N, C-alpha and C positions, 0 to 999 in steps of 0.2 A: 776630312781628315786634319786633326787638330795636332798641337803642338806636340801633347806628349803620347800623341797615336802614332807610331811609326810606323812606313811605308810597307806594302807587305812584300812588294819586290825587290826591296834592301834588304829585307827580315828571310827569304829565299836566296837569296845572293849569301847572308851571312850562312846561312844552312847550307848549301850546297858547297860551298869552300871547304867546310870544316869538316863536314860528313859525309859532302856526295863525290868530290872530283879525286881524290885520293885513292880511294877503296874500286869505283869505277877506271881508274889507269892502272892498278897495280892489274887490277882483271883482266884487262885487254895486254897488259905487258904477259901476264904467265901464259895466254892463249896464243903469243904470241912466240915465245918461248914453247910451247906444246907443240907450235905447227912449222914452223921453219927450221932451219939447218943452218948454219955458218956462222959467220961476224955478226947477222943479222938478230943470231939468237943472243948471242949476248951484250947487243946495247940491249935487248928489250929487258932481261937478265939486272944490268943496272940498273932501267927505270924502274925495275919493279921492287929492287931494293931503296929504292930512294923515297919510290912511294910506299911500302911497309915502313920505310922507317918514320916517315911524316904519320901517317895511321896509328903506330905508336906511339908518338909523340902525344901526336890528340886521345887518346884514351888511355893514358897512363893516369892522369889524376883519378880515374876511377878506380883502378888496381892500386891506387896510395900508393905508387911509385914515380913521384913527383919531389921526391927531396934529394937527389943528387945533380952534382955539376952539370955530369950528360944530359940530363933532361932541360933545366936551365939552361945550356948554349944551343940545344935544339928546338926549344921554347922559341928563340931569342931569332933563329933563324926564321921560323916559322911563319915570324909576327912579323919579319925584316921584307921591307917596300908593298906594306899593305898584306903582307901575307901573299900576293902574287908569284912572287920570285921564287920562294920553294915548290907551287904547283906548278911553275911552268920549267924549274929543271929536270924533272924523271920527263915531262912531255919533250922537252927537246928530246932525247936519248931515245923514245921511244919513235920519235918522225925520224931522225938519221935513220934505226934500226930499216923504217920502212920507205927509208929513202936505197937505203944498199939494191944494188939488183940482184942479190940473190931474194929477196922478199916478195911472197908468193901472195899471201893473205892481206888482199885489198881491203877489205872490208873492215879490217883494223884502222888504218888509216881513215877512211871515211868514216865509223864510228870516234875515231879518235880527235877529227878535225871538228866532228860535234859538238863533240865535251868541250873543247876549247875555243868555238867561239860562245858556244854558251856562260864559260866562264867570262871571256871579254865581252860578251855585252851586259853577261849584270855589272861587270867592274867599271862600264861604259855610263851605265846610266844610275851610277852608286855616285859616280866620280862628279 
């Protein structure tokens, strides 16, 4: 690997962070909304809304919707803290929804844990 050739793990991290994490998080949140009852469902809804807002911000330039003040603000939030903060905030709501006593689908928590560990592992490697 030369100076001009990027590390493949770093490229996978950038791809994972930009195009995989929020989409999978939205899918897990939606699954929890469909399977749960009570307050767990509402926290998963917050996680879903935040994840979909992040996905919309990522794909807004492809649709030509990157001119407004809302997009500029959302893009700044997605870039804050290297982009990890905007990814971990919706994850926190999904963790809270799984931590409630009414939550039943623990397999969602296991998959979410693997997703977060993958993100943090990539971030640790890139640091």
